[in-house]
Each structure stands twice: as structure tokens, then as C-alpha cells.
C-alpha positions as CSV (number, residue, x, y, z in Angstrom):
1,X,-4.6,-28.7,32.7
2,X,-6.6,-26.1,31.6
3,X,-9.9,-26.2,33.4
4,X,-12.2,-24.3,30.7
5,X,-12.4,-26.8,27.6
6,X,-12.8,-26.3,23.9
7,X,-16.7,-24.8,23.6
8,X,-15.4,-21.7,25.6
9,X,-12.0,-21.7,23.5
10,X,-14.6,-21.1,20.3
11,X,-16.1,-18.7,22.5
12,X,-13.3,-17.1,23.0
13,X,-12.2,-16.6,19.1
14,X,-15.3,-15.4,18.8
15,X,-14.7,-12.3,20.6
16,X,-11.2,-11.9,18.7
17,X,-13.1,-11.8,15.4
18,X,-15.5,-9.1,17.3
19,X,-12.6,-7.4,19.0
20,X,-10.8,-7.0,14.7
21,X,-14.6,-5.8,13.8
22,X,-13.9,-3.2,16.4
23,X,-10.7,-2.3,15.3
24,X,-11.7,-2.1,11.3
25,X,-14.9,0.0,11.9
26,X,-14.2,2.7,14.2
27,X,-12.8,4.7,12.1
28,X,-15.0,4.5,9.3
29,X,-17.9,6.0,11.4
30,X,-15.7,8.5,12.6
31,X,-14.8,9.6,9.1
32,X,-17.7,12.4,9.0
33,X,-16.1,13.7,12.0
34,X,-12.4,13.8,11.3
35,X,-13.9,15.4,7.5
36,X,-15.4,18.0,9.2
37,X,-13.0,19.1,12.6
38,X,-9.9,17.9,10.6
39,X,-10.7,19.0,6.9
40,X,-9.4,16.0,5.8
41,X,-10.9,15.3,1.9
42,X,-12.2,12.0,0.9
43,X,-8.3,11.0,-0.5
44,X,-6.4,11.0,2.3
45,X,-9.7,9.2,4.4
46,X,-9.2,6.7,1.5
47,X,-5.5,6.5,2.6
48,X,-6.1,5.1,6.2
49,X,-8.6,3.0,4.8
50,X,-5.8,1.2,3.0
51,X,-3.0,1.8,5.7
52,X,-5.6,-0.3,7.8
53,X,-5.8,-3.4,5.4
54,X,-1.8,-2.9,3.7
55,X,-0.8,-3.3,6.9
56,X,-2.5,-6.2,7.9
57,X,-1.3,-7.3,4.5
58,X,1.7,-7.5,6.0
59,X,1.1,-9.1,9.5
60,X,-0.5,-11.6,7.0
61,X,2.5,-11.9,5.3
62,X,4.9,-12.8,8.3
63,X,2.7,-14.0,11.2
64,X,2.2,-17.2,9.7
65,X,5.6,-18.2,11.3
66,X,6.0,-16.0,14.1
67,X,2.7,-17.2,15.7
68,X,4.4,-20.9,14.5
69,X,6.6,-19.6,17.2
70,X,5.4,-18.2,19.8
71,X,1.8,-20.7,19.9
72,X,-1.9,-19.8,19.4
73,X,-2.5,-17.9,23.2
74,X,0.6,-15.4,22.7
75,X,-0.3,-14.8,19.6
76,X,-3.7,-13.6,20.3
77,X,-2.9,-12.3,23.1
78,X,-0.4,-10.1,21.2
79,X,-3.0,-9.6,18.8
80,X,-5.6,-7.8,21.0
81,X,-2.8,-6.0,23.2
82,X,-1.9,-4.1,19.6
83,X,-5.9,-3.1,19.0
84,X,-6.7,-1.8,22.1
85,X,-3.5,0.2,22.1
86,X,-4.7,1.3,19.2
87,X,-7.7,2.3,20.2
88,X,-6.4,4.5,23.3
89,X,-4.4,6.3,20.5
90,X,-7.1,6.8,18.6
91,X,-8.4,9.2,20.8
92,X,-5.3,10.8,22.6
93,X,-2.6,11.7,19.6
94,X,-5.2,14.2,17.4
95,X,-6.0,15.8,20.6
96,X,-2.0,16.6,21.6
97,X,-0.6,16.8,17.7
98,X,-1.1,19.1,15.3
99,X,-1.0,17.1,12.2
100,X,-4.1,15.1,12.2
101,X,-3.5,12.5,9.7
102,X,-0.1,11.6,11.3
103,X,-1.8,11.4,14.9
104,X,-4.7,9.2,13.2
105,X,-2.6,7.5,10.7
106,X,-0.1,6.4,13.7
107,X,-3.4,4.0,15.8
108,X,-4.2,3.0,12.4
109,X,-1.0,0.7,12.4
110,X,-1.6,-0.2,15.7
111,X,-5.0,-1.4,15.5
112,X,-3.9,-2.6,12.1
113,X,-1.4,-4.8,13.2
114,X,-3.9,-6.4,16.0
115,X,-6.3,-7.2,12.8
116,X,-3.3,-9.1,11.3
117,X,-3.0,-11.5,14.0
118,X,-6.2,-12.2,14.5
119,X,-6.5,-13.5,10.6
120,X,-4.4,-16.0,10.8
121,X,-4.1,-17.2,13.8
122,X,-8.0,-17.1,15.1
123,X,-9.1,-19.2,11.6
124,X,-6.8,-22.0,12.2
125,X,-7.4,-22.7,16.2
126,X,-11.8,-23.1,15.4
127,X,-11.2,-25.2,12.9
128,X,-8.7,-27.6,14.8
129,X,-11.6,-27.6,17.9
130,X,-14.4,-27.3,15.0
131,X,-16.4,-30.8,15.7
132,X,-15.6,-32.9,13.1
133,X,-14.5,-30.0,11.1
134,X,-18.3,-28.8,11.0
135,X,-18.8,-26.5,7.7
136,X,-20.3,-24.0,10.1
137,X,-17.9,-23.3,11.9
138,X,-16.4,-20.3,10.1
139,X,-20.5,-19.4,9.3
140,X,-20.8,-18.9,12.9
141,X,-16.8,-16.9,13.5
142,X,-17.6,-15.0,10.8
143,X,-21.0,-13.9,11.7
144,X,-19.3,-12.2,14.9
145,X,-17.3,-10.0,13.3
146,X,-20.7,-8.9,11.4
147,X,-22.4,-8.0,14.7
148,X,-18.8,-6.4,15.9
149,X,-19.6,-4.0,13.1
150,X,-23.3,-3.8,13.8
151,X,-22.7,-3.0,17.3
152,X,-20.1,-0.3,16.4
153,X,-21.8,1.3,14.2
154,X,-24.8,1.9,16.1
155,X,-23.8,2.9,19.2
156,X,-21.3,5.0,18.0
157,X,-23.7,7.0,16.3
158,X,-25.8,7.2,18.8
159,X,-23.3,8.3,21.0
160,X,-21.9,11.1,18.8
161,X,-25.8,11.4,18.6
162,X,-25.6,12.7,22.3
163,X,-22.4,13.9,22.7
164,X,-22.0,15.7,19.1
165,X,-18.2,16.2,17.2
166,X,-16.1,17.8,19.6
167,X,-16.0,14.4,22.5
168,X,-16.0,11.6,20.2
169,X,-12.6,10.9,21.1
170,X,-14.4,8.9,24.3
171,X,-15.4,6.7,22.1
172,X,-12.3,4.5,21.3
173,X,-11.8,4.7,24.9
174,X,-14.6,2.9,25.3
175,X,-14.4,0.6,22.9
176,X,-11.2,-0.6,23.6
177,X,-12.6,-2.7,26.3
178,X,-13.9,-5.1,23.9
179,X,-10.0,-6.3,23.0
180,X,-9.1,-6.2,26.4
181,X,-12.3,-8.4,27.9
182,X,-11.6,-11.4,25.1
183,X,-7.5,-10.9,26.3
184,X,-8.5,-11.4,29.7
185,X,-11.1,-14.5,28.5
186,X,-8.2,-16.1,26.2
187,X,-6.0,-17.0,29.2
188,X,-8.4,-19.6,30.7
189,X,-8.9,-21.4,27.0
190,X,-7.6,-24.6,26.1
191,X,-5.8,-24.7,22.9
192,X,-4.9,-27.3,20.3
193,X,-2.3,-28.7,19.3
194,X,0.4,-26.6,16.7
195,X,0.1,-28.4,13.3
196,X,3.4,-29.0,11.8
197,X,5.0,-26.5,8.8
198,X,3.5,-26.8,5.9
199,X,5.2,-26.8,2.3
200,X,3.3,-24.1,0.2
201,X,4.3,-25.1,-2.9
202,X,2.1,-28.2,-1.8
203,X,-1.2,-25.8,-2.4
204,X,0.0,-22.6,-3.7
205,X,-0.5,-23.8,-7.1
206,X,-2.9,-25.8,-7.2
207,X,-6.1,-23.8,-9.8
208,X,-8.5,-23.9,-6.9
209,X,-6.3,-22.9,-4.9
210,X,-5.9,-19.4,-6.6
211,X,-9.3,-18.9,-7.8
212,X,-9.9,-19.7,-4.6
213,X,-7.6,-16.1,-3.4
214,X,-9.0,-14.0,-6.2
215,X,-12.6,-14.5,-4.9
216,X,-11.2,-13.6,-1.4
217,X,-9.7,-10.5,-3.3
218,X,-12.8,-9.2,-5.1
219,X,-15.0,-10.4,-2.2
220,X,-12.8,-8.3,0.1
221,X,-12.8,-5.2,-2.0
222,X,-16.6,-5.3,-2.1
223,X,-17.1,-5.5,1.0
224,X,-15.2,-2.8,2.2
225,X,-16.1,-0.2,-0.3
226,X,-19.4,-0.6,0.9
227,X,-18.7,-1.0,4.7
228,X,-15.9,1.5,5.3
229,X,-17.8,4.2,2.4
230,X,-21.4,3.6,4.0
231,X,-21.2,6.0,6.9
232,X,-19.6,8.9,5.1
233,X,-21.7,8.1,1.8
234,X,-25.1,8.3,3.3
235,X,-23.8,11.8,4.8
236,X,-22.3,13.5,1.6
237,X,-24.2,11.5,-1.0
238,X,-27.7,10.7,0.6
239,X,-28.0,13.8,2.5
240,X,-29.0,11.6,5.5
241,X,-28.6,12.7,8.8
242,X,-25.9,10.7,10.5
243,X,-28.1,8.4,12.6
244,X,-30.6,7.6,10.3
245,X,-28.0,7.1,7.4
246,X,-26.3,4.8,9.8
247,X,-28.4,3.2,11.3
248,X,-30.0,2.4,7.9
249,X,-27.0,2.1,6.0
250,X,-24.0,0.7,7.8
251,X,-25.9,-1.4,10.4
252,X,-28.1,-2.3,7.7
253,X,-24.8,-4.0,6.1
254,X,-23.8,-5.6,8.8
255,X,-27.5,-6.7,9.9
256,X,-27.6,-9.0,6.3
257,X,-24.0,-10.1,6.4
258,X,-24.4,-11.6,9.8
259,X,-27.8,-12.3,9.3
260,X,-26.3,-14.5,5.8
261,X,-23.4,-15.9,7.6
262,X,-25.7,-17.4,10.6
263,X,-27.4,-18.5,8.4
264,X,-24.7,-20.8,6.6
265,X,-23.4,-21.1,10.4
266,X,-27.2,-23.4,11.3
267,X,-27.4,-24.8,7.7
268,X,-24.5,-25.3,5.2
269,X,-25.7,-24.8,1.7
270,X,-25.9,-28.1,-0.2
271,X,-24.2,-26.9,-3.6
272,X,-22.5,-23.8,-2.4
273,X,-21.6,-22.7,-5.6
274,X,-25.0,-21.8,-7.0
275,X,-25.3,-20.0,-3.5
276,X,-22.2,-18.2,-4.4
277,X,-23.0,-17.5,-8.1
278,X,-26.3,-16.1,-7.2
279,X,-24.5,-13.4,-4.3
280,X,-22.1,-12.3,-7.0
281,X,-24.8,-11.4,-9.2
282,X,-26.6,-9.7,-6.1
283,X,-23.7,-8.1,-5.7
284,X,-23.4,-6.4,-9.1
285,X,-27.4,-5.3,-8.3
286,X,-26.0,-3.5,-5.4
287,X,-23.7,-1.6,-7.0
288,X,-25.4,-0.2,-9.6
289,X,-28.4,0.8,-7.2
290,X,-25.4,2.3,-4.9
291,X,-24.4,4.8,-8.2
292,X,-27.2,5.1,-10.2
293,X,-30.6,5.3,-8.5
294,X,-30.9,9.0,-6.8
295,X,-33.6,7.9,-4.1
296,X,-31.6,7.7,-1.3
297,X,-33.9,4.9,0.6
298,X,-33.4,2.5,-2.4
299,X,-29.0,2.9,-2.3
300,X,-29.3,2.1,1.6
301,X,-31.2,-1.5,0.5
302,X,-28.0,-1.6,-2.1
303,X,-26.4,-1.8,1.1
304,X,-28.2,-4.0,3.3
305,X,-27.7,-6.0,-0.3
306,X,-24.3,-6.0,-0.6
307,X,-24.1,-6.6,3.1
308,X,-26.1,-10.1,2.3
309,X,-24.2,-11.0,-1.2
310,X,-21.1,-10.7,0.5
311,X,-21.7,-12.7,3.5
312,X,-21.0,-16.0,1.9
313,X,-18.1,-15.7,0.2
314,X,-15.2,-15.2,2.7
315,X,-16.9,-18.3,5.3
316,X,-17.2,-20.0,2.2
317,X,-14.4,-19.9,0.4
318,X,-12.1,-20.4,3.4
319,X,-14.1,-23.5,5.0
320,X,-13.6,-25.6,1.9
321,X,-10.0,-24.4,1.6
322,X,-10.0,-26.0,4.7
323,X,-12.0,-29.2,3.9
324,X,-9.6,-29.6,0.6
325,X,-6.5,-28.9,1.6
326,X,-6.6,-30.6,5.1
327,X,-2.7,-30.4,6.2
328,X,-2.2,-27.4,4.8
329,X,-2.4,-25.5,8.3
330,X,-1.9,-21.8,8.8
331,X,0.1,-20.8,6.5
332,X,-3.1,-21.4,3.8
333,X,-5.4,-18.8,5.8
334,X,-2.5,-16.5,6.4
335,X,-2.5,-16.5,2.3
336,X,-5.7,-16.2,2.2
337,X,-6.1,-13.2,4.4
338,X,-3.5,-11.4,2.4
339,X,-5.9,-12.1,-0.4
340,X,-8.7,-10.7,1.7
341,X,-6.5,-7.8,2.7
342,X,-5.2,-6.9,-0.9
343,X,-9.2,-6.3,-1.5
344,X,-9.8,-4.6,1.4
345,X,-7.2,-1.8,1.1
346,X,-7.9,-2.1,-2.5
347,X,-11.2,-1.3,-2.8
348,X,-11.5,1.7,-0.8
349,X,-8.3,4.0,-1.8
350,X,-9.6,3.1,-5.4
351,X,-13.1,4.6,-4.3
352,X,-12.2,7.4,-2.5
353,X,-9.2,8.3,-5.4
354,X,-11.6,8.1,-8.2
355,X,-14.2,10.1,-6.3
356,X,-12.1,12.5,-5.4
357,X,-10.6,12.8,-8.8
358,X,-13.8,13.3,-10.4
359,X,-15.1,16.0,-8.4
360,X,-12.0,18.0,-9.8
361,X,-13.8,17.1,-13.7
362,X,-15.7,20.0,-15.3
363,X,-17.5,17.6,-16.6
364,X,-19.3,16.5,-13.6
365,X,-19.3,20.3,-12.0
366,X,-21.4,21.0,-14.9
367,X,-23.7,17.9,-13.8
368,X,-24.3,19.0,-10.3
369,X,-25.2,22.7,-11.5
370,X,-27.5,21.0,-13.9
371,X,-29.2,18.8,-11.7
372,X,-28.7,20.6,-7.9
373,X,-26.9,17.6,-6.5
374,X,-23.6,18.7,-4.8
375,X,-20.3,17.9,-6.2
376,X,-19.7,15.6,-3.2
377,X,-23.0,13.6,-3.9
378,X,-21.7,13.1,-7.8
379,X,-18.6,12.2,-7.3
380,X,-18.9,9.3,-4.6
381,X,-21.7,7.5,-6.1
382,X,-18.9,7.8,-9.3
383,X,-16.5,6.5,-7.0
384,X,-18.6,3.4,-6.0
385,X,-19.8,3.0,-9.5
386,X,-16.3,2.3,-11.1
387,X,-15.6,-0.1,-8.3
388,X,-18.6,-2.0,-9.7
389,X,-15.6,-4.2,-11.2
390,X,-14.3,-5.9,-8.8
391,X,-18.2,-7.5,-8.2
392,X,-17.7,-8.4,-12.1
393,X,-14.3,-10.5,-11.4
394,X,-15.6,-12.1,-8.7
395,X,-18.9,-13.5,-10.3
396,X,-16.0,-14.1,-12.7
397,X,-14.1,-15.9,-10.5
398,X,-17.1,-18.2,-8.8
399,X,-18.4,-19.2,-12.8
400,X,-14.4,-20.9,-12.6
401,X,-14.4,-21.7,-9.7
402,X,-17.6,-23.7,-9.9
403,X,-16.1,-24.9,-13.1
404,X,-12.5,-26.4,-11.6
405,X,-15.0,-27.9,-8.5
406,X,-17.4,-29.6,-10.9
407,X,-14.4,-30.9,-13.4
408,X,-12.7,-33.1,-10.1
409,X,-14.9,-32.3,-6.9
410,X,-12.6,-34.4,-4.8
411,X,-8.7,-33.8,-5.6
412,X,-6.3,-36.1,-3.2
413,X,-5.4,-33.4,-0.7
414,X,-2.8,-30.8,-1.1
415,X,-2.0,-32.2,-4.1
416,X,-0.3,-29.6,-7.1
417,X,-2.2,-29.5,-10.5
């Protein structure tokens, strides 16, 4: 008999999302260091981001049946071990191996495996133990990812300012304490009974679910383009000091995303479709600010608006799918995570590739010479601007999702359409 009830289990689920935020966001804060010390260009840094989320995607696809066999406790424990291992390897391999890119790639895969497993297993646990399947629980759960991102960016940037580049490898060792602490806390929690396997065809063929997957993909791409590149974008494209750029850009993004998610946890919206469509339109505006407006502080405001805009996308979409398909179980959460991770992989990768391609363009080089801006500054803006296709597709998907919701607001659970 467990001594601690489901209230503590929900707290441990929030700690797991905090640990995932550490795994996902620590490397991007260090991109400037990797760029300077190991001469990794933007396309290679984009590959690191893509590998992170492609690895999570692969785990999302494989993890639902594995987690069902292992159980919630074992699955979450293994995931946290991988997160901690990745952090330790991140600070170790690159110092003992002269192939810097490969030395960074291996830990990226390790903590990505952990992050992917957490995505699949934590959401169904939190949904199952929430009182009366509270609509706000997903907002609360996802907000801890945002608080984790905020602290990782802020504290790591302060530490880099104090330690300088040469001692960056100490930071992953310190952050490894987060997943290890969550691992210890998990061992005293109670877990809900696991649901029986669900038939994917019963909800995968549903138009509402297909649109929800598209929303997850485009929201993930939009979020990670700004989240993963904001630190280097502030240093390179905006020419701001490391600490100032991170505090106003990446931290502003995470703070606004956390506030938005906490808001819907405390007071779920009465009309989620209206909120999401307004947020989708605001996201397009924020991408235009980042790519087109030269003033650095307006660009940083665009980072914050992006965080607020995307804050509602994943929690509301996951929560509504959980309510619409209540017997779908971990498989549905895994498929939604797959869609999100496809976007998380694709968005930053395309932004990095397009930025690098633009920097090789004679037209951009001539424009840089005329304006006095650096080629890297203009190239990163082009990369972000080209990725505005994701917010545009997101807005279209949200409008179609609202139409589908109004057309048949209360379908029979798991009914194929």
C-alpha cells in the first residue's frame, strides 16, 4: 500500500515535465558556445535540434505498447534515467573526443529518448488521476515545462556570464540533478490502473483527431523555431549581449508560455475555439515581428508573443481529445506526441537550413553590404520568416477544427467518421 496518494503523483508528473524541459532546452542555450568553441554552423545546430525531436518521435511511436508492458512507474523511471544520462554525457564526451558534433549528438539522443518516453506516459497518468478529469490539469502539467524552460535559460545564461565559455560543461552536471530528483520522488507515488489497449482505428480515422494532429504539428514547429533559436537569434541577429538576449528573449518566451498555460489551468476558457483562433492569428503577427522589424526590442516582444500564442495550443488540444475519446488511452497521447514532435523536428531544422542557404545567397550578401547588417543577422531573419508557413497552416487547421466542433459538438466516444 502506497503511503502517498494521487495528489503527490500529480506533483511528480509536473516534476517530470520540468525534467523534460531541462533535457530539451539546455543545449539550445549553449548553441552560442558550441558555435564559438567547436565551429558548428547553423545547419549542424539545426540537425542537433532535429535529432532531438526525431529521437523523441521514434520513442513516441514505440513507447505506448512498451509502457503498457513495463507499467507507469518503471516507464517513467527509465525515462528519467535517460534524461540524467544525457545531461552527464553532454558535459563529458565533447571534452574527451575531438569529433565535437558526434560527441554532442550522442547525449542528444540519450536525453531525447527520456523526453519522448515522458511525453507518452506522463499525460495519461495525469489525466487518469485528475479529479473528474479536470479540464485544467493539462494546462497545469504543461505549464511546468514552461517554468522549467524559463529557469534553464535564465540560470544557465547567468552561469555562463560568470563562468565564461570554457567552463560550460559544468552546467549539464548540475542540471542532471533535476531528473534524478524526480526519479527519487516517483518511487513513493501511487499510480492509477492501466487502461486496456485501445484500437487506433476507432479514433485515428476521425476527422477531428486528424485536425488535432495537424494542430499539434504546426504548434510544435512554431514553438520550437522560436524556443530553440531564440538564444542564438538574440546573440547573432539582434547583436545583444548573451545575458540580456536570453533574459528578454528566451526567458520572455518561456514566461509568457507558462503564464498562458497556468491561466487556462486556473480558468479553462468557455470557448476554446475562439481562444485558439485568436492565438493563431497573434502567432502570425509575432513571426512577422521577428523576421521583418529591425528594432531588436520589438523582436524580443515578438518572442514573448510567440510564447503566449503557443501556450494554449498543446494543453487545450490534448485535453479536448482526451474528453472526446475517453477510452483511447496512452496510444492517443502517443500519437498526439508524435505529431507534435514531427513539428518540433521539422520547424527548427528548416529554419536552420534556410538561414544557412540564405547566407550563401549573393543577393543577401549584397543587401548586407548595403545595410551594414551582417550576413548572419539577415540569414537568421530569413530562416524565421520562411517558417511563417507553420503559423499560417496552424490558423487554417484551427478554423477547420472549430467548424468540425460546431458541426458535431458531442460525438459518441471513439466513433469513426
